[in-house]
All heavy atoms as a GROMACS GRO file, in nm:
protein
  428
    1MET      N    1   2.095   1.416  -2.044
    1MET     CA    2   2.208   1.489  -1.986
    1MET      C    3   2.331   1.466  -2.074
    1MET      O    4   2.362   1.356  -2.117
    1MET     CB    5   2.235   1.428  -1.843
    1MET     CG    6   2.134   1.461  -1.741
    1MET     SD    7   2.165   1.382  -1.580
    1MET     CE    8   2.319   1.454  -1.539
    2ASP      N    9   2.400   1.575  -2.095
    2ASP     CA   10   2.527   1.558  -2.167
    2ASP      C   11   2.639   1.538  -2.071
    2ASP      O   12   2.625   1.529  -1.950
    2ASP     CB   13   2.549   1.682  -2.261
    2ASP     CG   14   2.564   1.809  -2.183
    2ASP    OD1   15   2.539   1.808  -2.059
    2ASP    OD2   16   2.597   1.914  -2.242
    3ASN      N   17   2.759   1.521  -2.125
    3ASN     CA   18   2.872   1.484  -2.044
    3ASN      C   19   2.912   1.594  -1.937
    3ASN      O   20   2.956   1.556  -1.829
    3ASN     CB   21   2.997   1.465  -2.132
    3ASN     CG   22   2.981   1.336  -2.211
    3ASN    OD1   23   2.904   1.244  -2.174
    3ASN    ND2   24   3.053   1.323  -2.328
    4THR      N   25   2.893   1.720  -1.978
    4THR     CA   26   2.930   1.822  -1.877
    4THR      C   27   2.836   1.822  -1.753
    4THR      O   28   2.879   1.842  -1.641
    4THR     CB   29   2.921   1.961  -1.943
    4THR    OG1   30   2.790   1.981  -1.994
    4THR    CG2   31   3.027   1.977  -2.054
    5GLN      N   32   2.706   1.789  -1.774
    5GLN     CA   33   2.617   1.780  -1.658
    5GLN      C   34   2.651   1.664  -1.570
    5GLN      O   35   2.640   1.673  -1.452
    5GLN     CB   36   2.470   1.772  -1.712
    5GLN     CG   37   2.420   1.903  -1.778
    5GLN     CD   38   2.284   1.884  -1.836
    5GLN    OE1   39   2.247   1.775  -1.874
    5GLN    NE2   40   2.210   1.993  -1.840
    6ILE      N   41   2.686   1.551  -1.639
    6ILE     CA   42   2.726   1.435  -1.552
    6ILE      C   43   2.848   1.464  -1.472
    6ILE      O   44   2.860   1.427  -1.351
    6ILE     CB   45   2.753   1.314  -1.652
    6ILE    CG1   46   2.619   1.277  -1.722
    6ILE    CG2   47   2.813   1.196  -1.574
    6ILE    CD1   48   2.633   1.168  -1.826
    7VAL      N   49   2.949   1.536  -1.530
    7VAL     CA   50   3.067   1.567  -1.457
    7VAL      C   51   3.032   1.663  -1.341
    7VAL      O   52   3.087   1.648  -1.229
    7VAL     CB   53   3.174   1.635  -1.552
    7VAL    CG1   54   3.284   1.691  -1.474
    7VAL    CG2   55   3.227   1.531  -1.647
    8GLU      N   56   2.944   1.757  -1.358
    8GLU     CA   57   2.906   1.851  -1.254
    8GLU      C   58   2.838   1.778  -1.142
    8GLU      O   59   2.864   1.804  -1.021
    8GLU     CB   60   2.813   1.959  -1.307
    8GLU     CG   61   2.881   2.059  -1.399
    8GLU     CD   62   2.787   2.158  -1.462
    8GLU    OE1   63   2.669   2.148  -1.439
    8GLU    OE2   64   2.834   2.244  -1.544
    9VAL      N   65   2.752   1.687  -1.170
    9VAL     CA   66   2.681   1.606  -1.070
    9VAL      C   67   2.784   1.522  -0.995
    9VAL      O   68   2.780   1.516  -0.868
    9VAL     CB   69   2.574   1.518  -1.131
    9VAL    CG1   70   2.521   1.418  -1.032
    9VAL    CG2   71   2.464   1.600  -1.191
   10ALA      N   72   2.878   1.459  -1.059
   10ALA     CA   73   2.983   1.375  -0.995
   10ALA      C   74   3.070   1.463  -0.907
   10ALA      O   75   3.103   1.424  -0.795
   10ALA     CB   76   3.070   1.313  -1.100
   11GLU      N   77   3.103   1.583  -0.950
   11GLU     CA   78   3.183   1.671  -0.870
   11GLU      C   79   3.110   1.719  -0.744
   11GLU      O   80   3.167   1.726  -0.633
   11GLU     CB   81   3.232   1.795  -0.950
   11GLU     CG   82   3.339   1.760  -1.052
   11GLU     CD   83   3.376   1.878  -1.139
   11GLU    OE1   84   3.306   1.983  -1.126
   11GLU    OE2   85   3.472   1.867  -1.216
   12SER      N   86   2.982   1.746  -0.756
   12SER     CA   87   2.903   1.793  -0.646
   12SER      C   88   2.891   1.678  -0.540
   12SER      O   89   2.902   1.699  -0.416
   12SER     CB   90   2.768   1.842  -0.684
   12SER     OG   91   2.689   1.735  -0.734
   13VAL      N   92   2.873   1.556  -0.588
   13VAL     CA   93   2.866   1.441  -0.499
   13VAL      C   94   3.001   1.420  -0.424
   13VAL      O   95   3.000   1.400  -0.298
   13VAL     CB   96   2.822   1.316  -0.575
   13VAL    CG1   97   2.840   1.189  -0.488
   13VAL    CG2   98   2.681   1.328  -0.620
   14THR      N   99   3.110   1.428  -0.494
   14THR     CA  100   3.235   1.399  -0.426
   14THR      C  101   3.272   1.510  -0.333
   14THR      O  102   3.328   1.485  -0.226
   14THR     CB  103   3.351   1.384  -0.535
   14THR    OG1  104   3.349   1.502  -0.614
   14THR    CG2  105   3.333   1.261  -0.616
   15SER      N  106   3.240   1.636  -0.366
   15SER     CA  107   3.261   1.745  -0.269
   15SER      C  108   3.175   1.731  -0.146
   15SER      O  109   3.220   1.759  -0.035
   15SER     CB  110   3.242   1.882  -0.334
   15SER     OG  111   3.104   1.900  -0.366
   16GLY      N  112   3.051   1.679  -0.162
   16GLY     CA  113   2.970   1.657  -0.046
   16GLY      C  114   3.023   1.548   0.041
   16GLY      O  115   3.020   1.559   0.165
   17ILE      N  116   3.083   1.449  -0.018
   17ILE     CA  117   3.144   1.340   0.062
   17ILE      C  118   3.265   1.394   0.136
   17ILE      O  119   3.290   1.361   0.253
   17ILE     CB  120   3.184   1.220  -0.030
   17ILE    CG1  121   3.054   1.156  -0.082
   17ILE    CG2  122   3.270   1.119   0.044
   17ILE    CD1  123   3.082   1.047  -0.187
   18GLU      N  124   3.348   1.476   0.071
   18GLU     CA  125   3.469   1.529   0.140
   18GLU      C  126   3.424   1.619   0.256
   18GLU      O  127   3.485   1.613   0.363
   18GLU     CB  128   3.545   1.616   0.039
   18GLU     CG  129   3.621   1.528  -0.061
   18GLU     CD  130   3.686   1.609  -0.173
   18GLU    OE1  131   3.671   1.731  -0.166
   18GLU    OE2  132   3.752   1.548  -0.262
   19ASN      N  133   3.319   1.700   0.238
   19ASN     CA  134   3.272   1.784   0.350
   19ASN      C  135   3.219   1.698   0.462
   19ASN      O  136   3.239   1.726   0.576
   19ASN     CB  137   3.164   1.876   0.298
   19ASN     CG  138   3.218   1.985   0.205
   19ASN    OD1  139   3.333   2.014   0.213
   19ASN    ND2  140   3.129   2.043   0.125
   20LEU      N  141   3.150   1.587   0.426
   20LEU     CA  142   3.100   1.498   0.528
   20LEU      C  143   3.214   1.435   0.608
   20LEU      O  144   3.213   1.426   0.732
   20LEU     CB  145   3.015   1.388   0.465
   20LEU     CG  146   2.952   1.288   0.558
   20LEU    CD1  147   2.852   1.353   0.652
   20LEU    CD2  148   2.880   1.178   0.476
   21ASP      N  149   3.317   1.395   0.541
   21ASP     CA  150   3.434   1.338   0.611
   21ASP      C  151   3.500   1.434   0.702
   21ASP      O  152   3.534   1.406   0.818
   21ASP     CB  153   3.542   1.289   0.503
   21ASP     CG  154   3.497   1.168   0.427
   21ASP    OD1  155   3.405   1.101   0.475
   21ASP    OD2  156   3.547   1.141   0.321
   22ILE      N  157   3.510   1.560   0.659
   22ILE     CA  158   3.571   1.661   0.742
   22ILE      C  159   3.477   1.687   0.867
   22ILE      O  160   3.530   1.698   0.978
   22ILE     CB  161   3.586   1.795   0.667
   22ILE    CG1  162   3.698   1.776   0.560
   22ILE    CG2  163   3.622   1.910   0.756
   22ILE    CD1  164   3.708   1.890   0.464
   23ASN      N  165   3.352   1.689   0.844
   23ASN     CA  166   3.256   1.710   0.959
   23ASN      C  167   3.266   1.588   1.056
   23ASN      O  168   3.260   1.607   1.177
   23ASN     CB  169   3.117   1.724   0.908
   23ASN     CG  170   3.093   1.859   0.839
   23ASN    OD1  171   3.172   1.949   0.859
   23ASN    ND2  172   2.997   1.865   0.751
   24LEU      N  173   3.279   1.469   1.003
   24LEU     CA  174   3.290   1.352   1.092
   24LEU      C  175   3.418   1.361   1.177
   24LEU      O  176   3.418   1.325   1.296
   24LEU     CB  177   3.286   1.224   1.011
   24LEU     CG  178   3.150   1.188   0.950
   24LEU    CD1  179   3.160   1.062   0.866
   24LEU    CD2  180   3.043   1.163   1.067
   25VAL      N  181   3.528   1.400   1.115
   25VAL     CA  182   3.651   1.415   1.186
   25VAL      C  183   3.638   1.520   1.297
   25VAL      O  184   3.685   1.497   1.408
   25VAL     CB  185   3.769   1.447   1.088
   25VAL    CG1  186   3.891   1.483   1.166
   25VAL    CG2  187   3.793   1.327   1.002
   26GLU      N  188   3.578   1.632   1.261
   26GLU     CA  189   3.562   1.738   1.364
   26GLU      C  190   3.477   1.697   1.478
   26GLU      O  191   3.508   1.714   1.594
   26GLU     CB  192   3.505   1.862   1.300
   26GLU     CG  193   3.600   1.936   1.206
   26GLU     CD  194   3.537   2.049   1.128
   26GLU    OE1  195   3.416   2.066   1.144
   26GLU    OE2  196   3.608   2.122   1.057
   27VAL      N  197   3.362   1.629   1.447
   27VAL     CA  198   3.272   1.584   1.552
   27VAL      C  199   3.336   1.478   1.638
   27VAL      O  200   3.328   1.481   1.760
   27VAL     CB  201   3.144   1.527   1.488
   27VAL    CG1  202   3.061   1.450   1.588
   27VAL    CG2  203   3.064   1.641   1.422
   28SER      N  204   3.413   1.388   1.582
   28SER     CA  205   3.476   1.285   1.659
   28SER      C  206   3.588   1.344   1.749
   28SER      O  207   3.612   1.300   1.859
   28SER     CB  208   3.532   1.175   1.569
   28SER     OG  209   3.629   1.225   1.481
   29ALA      N  210   3.658   1.445   1.693
   29ALA     CA  211   3.761   1.509   1.774
   29ALA      C  212   3.703   1.584   1.890
   29ALA      O  213   3.753   1.574   2.004
   29ALA     CB  214   3.842   1.605   1.683
   30VAL      N  215   3.592   1.654   1.872
   30VAL     CA  216   3.526   1.726   1.982
   30VAL      C  217   3.472   1.623   2.081
   30VAL      O  218   3.487   1.645   2.198
   30VAL     CB  219   3.416   1.817   1.928
   30VAL    CG1  220   3.335   1.867   2.040
   30VAL    CG2  221   3.479   1.927   1.845
   31ALA      N  222   3.418   1.514   2.031
   31ALA     CA  223   3.362   1.411   2.125
   31ALA      C  224   3.472   1.350   2.210
   31ALA      O  225   3.456   1.325   2.330
   31ALA     CB  226   3.292   1.302   2.042
   32PHE      N  227   3.588   1.322   2.147
   32PHE     CA  228   3.706   1.271   2.220
   32PHE      C  229   3.756   1.364   2.327
   32PHE      O  230   3.784   1.325   2.442
   32PHE     CB  231   3.814   1.229   2.123
   32PHE     CG  232   3.927   1.175   2.193
   32PHE    CD1  233   3.927   1.039   2.240
   32PHE    CD2  234   4.046   1.248   2.218
   32PHE    CE1  235   4.037   0.986   2.307
   32PHE    CE2  236   4.155   1.193   2.280
   32PHE     CZ  237   4.150   1.066   2.322
   33ILE      N  238   3.761   1.493   2.294
   33ILE     CA  239   3.811   1.590   2.391
   33ILE      C  240   3.711   1.606   2.501
   33ILE      O  241   3.754   1.605   2.625
   33ILE     CB  242   3.826   1.731   2.317
   33ILE    CG1  243   3.947   1.723   2.217
   33ILE    CG2  244   3.842   1.843   2.420
   33ILE    CD1  245   3.955   1.842   2.129
   34LEU      N  246   3.580   1.607   2.475
   34LEU     CA  247   3.483   1.615   2.585
   34LEU      C  248   3.487   1.490   2.669
   34LEU      O  249   3.475   1.496   2.796
   34LEU     CB  250   3.340   1.635   2.531
   34LEU     CG  251   3.320   1.771   2.461
   34LEU    CD1  252   3.182   1.774   2.399
   34LEU    CD2  253   3.334   1.884   2.568
   35PHE      N  254   3.504   1.369   2.609
   35PHE     CA  255   3.517   1.246   2.687
   35PHE      C  256   3.638   1.246   2.780
   35PHE      O  257   3.628   1.213   2.896
   35PHE     CB  258   3.529   1.131   2.583
   35PHE     CG  259   3.548   1.000   2.648
   35PHE    CD1  260   3.445   0.936   2.716
   35PHE    CD2  261   3.675   0.935   2.649
   35PHE    CE1  262   3.461   0.812   2.775
   35PHE    CE2  263   3.692   0.815   2.706
   35PHE     CZ  264   3.588   0.749   2.774
   36ALA      N  265   3.754   1.303   2.728
   36ALA     CA  266   3.875   1.308   2.809
   36ALA      C  267   3.857   1.404   2.925
   36ALA      O  268   3.897   1.376   3.041
   36ALA     CB  269   3.993   1.350   2.719
   37ILE      N  270   3.790   1.515   2.895
   37ILE     CA  271   3.761   1.613   3.006
   37ILE      C  272   3.674   1.550   3.110
   37ILE      O  273   3.689   1.566   3.231
   37ILE     CB  274   3.702   1.744   2.952
   37ILE    CG1  275   3.810   1.818   2.868
   37ILE    CG2  276   3.649   1.834   3.057
   37ILE    CD1  277   3.752   1.934   2.792
   38GLY      N  278   3.572   1.479   3.066
   38GLY     CA  279   3.478   1.410   3.160
   38GLY      C  280   3.550   1.306   3.242
   38GLY      O  281   3.524   1.300   3.362
   39ILE      N  282   3.641   1.234   3.186
   39ILE     CA  283   3.718   1.136   3.259
   39ILE      C  284   3.803   1.205   3.369
   39ILE      O  285   3.809   1.160   3.483
   39ILE     CB  286   3.806   1.045   3.165
   39ILE    CG1  287   3.721   0.960   3.077
   39ILE    CG2  288   3.904   0.966   3.246
   39ILE    CD1  289   3.643   0.849   3.154
   40LEU      N  290   3.872   1.312   3.331
   40LEU     CA  291   3.958   1.386   3.427
   40LEU      C  292   3.872   1.436   3.542
   40LEU      O  293   3.912   1.430   3.659
   40LEU     CB  294   4.033   1.494   3.355
   40LEU     CG  295   4.142   1.445   3.263
   40LEU    CD1  296   4.200   1.572   3.189
   40LEU    CD2  297   4.246   1.376   3.337
   41ILE      N  298   3.762   1.498   3.507
   41ILE     CA  299   3.674   1.552   3.611
   41ILE      C  300   3.624   1.440   3.703
   41ILE      O  301   3.618   1.454   3.828
   41ILE     CB  302   3.558   1.636   3.556
   41ILE    CG1  303   3.614   1.764   3.487
   41ILE    CG2  304   3.456   1.669   3.664
   41ILE    CD1  305   3.511   1.844   3.414
   42GLY      N  306   3.585   1.325   3.644
   42GLY     CA  307   3.537   1.214   3.721
   42GLY      C  308   3.645   1.164   3.819
   42GLY      O  309   3.619   1.131   3.930
   43LEU      N  310   3.765   1.152   3.769
   43LEU     CA  311   3.876   1.104   3.855
   43LEU      C  312   3.905   1.198   3.970
   43LEU      O  313   3.932   1.158   4.080
   43LEU     CB  314   4.007   1.086   3.769
   43LEU     CG  315   4.001   0.963   3.677
   43LEU    CD1  316   4.130   0.965   3.591
   43LEU    CD2  317   3.994   0.833   3.756
   44ILE      N  318   3.900   1.331   3.938
   44ILE     CA  319   3.923   1.425   4.046
   44ILE      C  320   3.813   1.420   4.152
   44ILE      O  321   3.841   1.421   4.274
   44ILE     CB  322   3.938   1.568   3.986
   44ILE    CG1  323   4.068   1.581   3.898
   44ILE    CG2  324   3.931   1.674   4.094
   44ILE    CD1  325   4.073   1.704   3.816
   45VAL      N  326   3.684   1.416   4.108
   45VAL     CA  327   3.581   1.405   4.199
   45VAL      C  328   3.585   1.278   4.283
   45VAL      O  329   3.565   1.276   4.405
   45VAL     CB  330   3.440   1.421   4.127
   45VAL    CG1  331   3.327   1.383   4.221
   45VAL    CG2  332   3.429   1.557   4.069
   46PHE      N  333   3.618   1.162   4.213
   46PHE     CA  334   3.628   1.039   4.283
   46PHE      C  335   3.739   1.040   4.386
   46PHE      O  336   3.726   0.990   4.497
   46PHE     CB  337   3.656   0.922   4.184
   46PHE     CG  338   3.680   0.788   4.248
   46PHE    CD1  339   3.569   0.717   4.293
   46PHE    CD2  340   3.806   0.742   4.260
   46PHE    CE1  341   3.591   0.596   4.356
   46PHE    CE2  342   3.828   0.617   4.321
   46PHE     CZ  343   3.718   0.543   4.371
   47HIS      N  344   3.849   1.106   4.351
   47HIS     CA  345   3.963   1.112   4.446
   47HIS      C  346   3.927   1.197   4.568
   47HIS      O  347   3.955   1.156   4.683
   47HIS     CB  348   4.089   1.179   4.376
   47HIS     CG  349   4.205   1.194   4.461
   47HIS    ND1  350   4.279   1.087   4.503
   47HIS    CD2  351   4.266   1.301   4.517
   47HIS    CE1  352   4.373   1.126   4.581
   47HIS    NE2  353   4.374   1.259   4.582
   48ILE      N  354   3.861   1.305   4.549
   48ILE     CA  355   3.817   1.392   4.662
   48ILE      C  356   3.716   1.322   4.746
   48ILE      O  357   3.727   1.318   4.868
   48ILE     CB  358   3.758   1.524   4.612
   48ILE    CG1  359   3.871   1.607   4.542
   48ILE    CG2  360   3.692   1.599   4.719
   48ILE    CD1  361   3.819   1.729   4.472
   49LEU      N  362   3.617   1.254   4.679
   49LEU     CA  363   3.514   1.185   4.769
   49LEU      C  364   3.572   1.064   4.836
   49LEU      O  365   3.532   1.036   4.946
   49LEU     CB  366   3.397   1.143   4.675
   49LEU     CG  367   3.316   1.262   4.621
   49LEU    CD1  368   3.205   1.204   4.530
   49LEU    CD2  369   3.256   1.344   4.732
   50SER      N  370   3.663   0.992   4.774
   50SER     CA  371   3.717   0.873   4.838
   50SER      C  372   3.807   0.914   4.956
   50SER      O  373   3.815   0.846   5.059
   50SER     CB  374   3.796   0.787   4.737
   50SER     OG  375   3.911   0.858   4.690
   51ARG      N  376   3.872   1.024   4.942
   51ARG     CA  377   3.957   1.071   5.056
   51ARG      C  378   3.869   1.110   5.176
   51ARG      O  379   3.903   1.076   5.286
   51ARG     CB  380   4.042   1.195   5.009
   51ARG     CG  381   4.147   1.234   5.116
   51ARG     CD  382   4.220   1.356   5.081
   51ARG     NE  383   4.264   1.368   4.945
   51ARG     CZ  384   4.322   1.477   4.894
   51ARG    NH1  385   4.336   1.588   4.972
   51ARG    NH2  386   4.358   1.479   4.767
   52ARG      N  387   3.758   1.182   5.152
   52ARG     CA  388   3.671   1.215   5.262
   52ARG      C  389   3.599   1.091   5.317
   52ARG      O  390   3.569   1.089   5.431
   52ARG     CB  391   3.569   1.315   5.210
   52ARG     CG  392   3.624   1.452   5.183
   52ARG     CD  393   3.517   1.549   5.142
   52ARG     NE  394   3.571   1.682   5.115
   52ARG     CZ  395   3.505   1.788   5.074
   52ARG    NH1  396   3.374   1.776   5.060
   52ARG    NH2  397   3.561   1.902   5.049
   53TRP      N  398   3.572   0.994   5.234
   53TRP     CA  399   3.503   0.876   5.277
   53TRP      C  400   3.585   0.795   5.380
   53TRP      O  401   3.533   0.748   5.482
   53TRP     CB  402   3.465   0.788   5.158
   53TRP     CG  403   3.387   0.665   5.193
   53TRP    CD1  404   3.437   0.542   5.219
   53TRP    CD2  405   3.248   0.653   5.215
   53TRP    NE1  406   3.333   0.453   5.248
   53TRP    CE2  407   3.216   0.525   5.242
   53TRP    CE3  408   3.146   0.749   5.205
   53TRP    CZ2  409   3.086   0.478   5.268
   53TRP    CZ3  410   3.014   0.710   5.226
   53TRP    CH2  411   2.984   0.577   5.262
   54TYR      N  412   3.717   0.786   5.358
   54TYR     CA  413   3.803   0.702   5.446
   54TYR      C  414   3.867   0.790   5.552
   54TYR      O  415   3.939   0.734   5.636
   54TYR     CB  416   3.913   0.638   5.363
   54TYR     CG  417   3.860   0.531   5.267
   54TYR    CD1  418   3.861   0.547   5.132
   54TYR    CD2  419   3.800   0.414   5.322
   54TYR    CE1  420   3.811   0.443   5.044
   54TYR    CE2  421   3.746   0.315   5.240
   54TYR     CZ  422   3.755   0.338   5.099
   54TYR     OH  423   3.700   0.243   5.018
   55ALA      N  424   3.837   0.915   5.560
   55ALA     CA  425   3.901   1.004   5.659
   55ALA      C  426   3.836   0.976   5.795
   55ALA      O  427   3.728   0.945   5.813
   55ALA     CB  428   3.892   1.150   5.618
   0.00000   0.00000   0.00000
């Protein structure tokens, strides 16, 4: 391998890592949003059921 091939391989590896980092950020953001929505729905359901339970 000459120097240009080594540089091309290094650039492809670093671009793959950058894409992986972006994907991890997107996945974690979606997971956090879904977690927050689940917590809100759980609190609303718990509030409704606890009100009926003690009524």
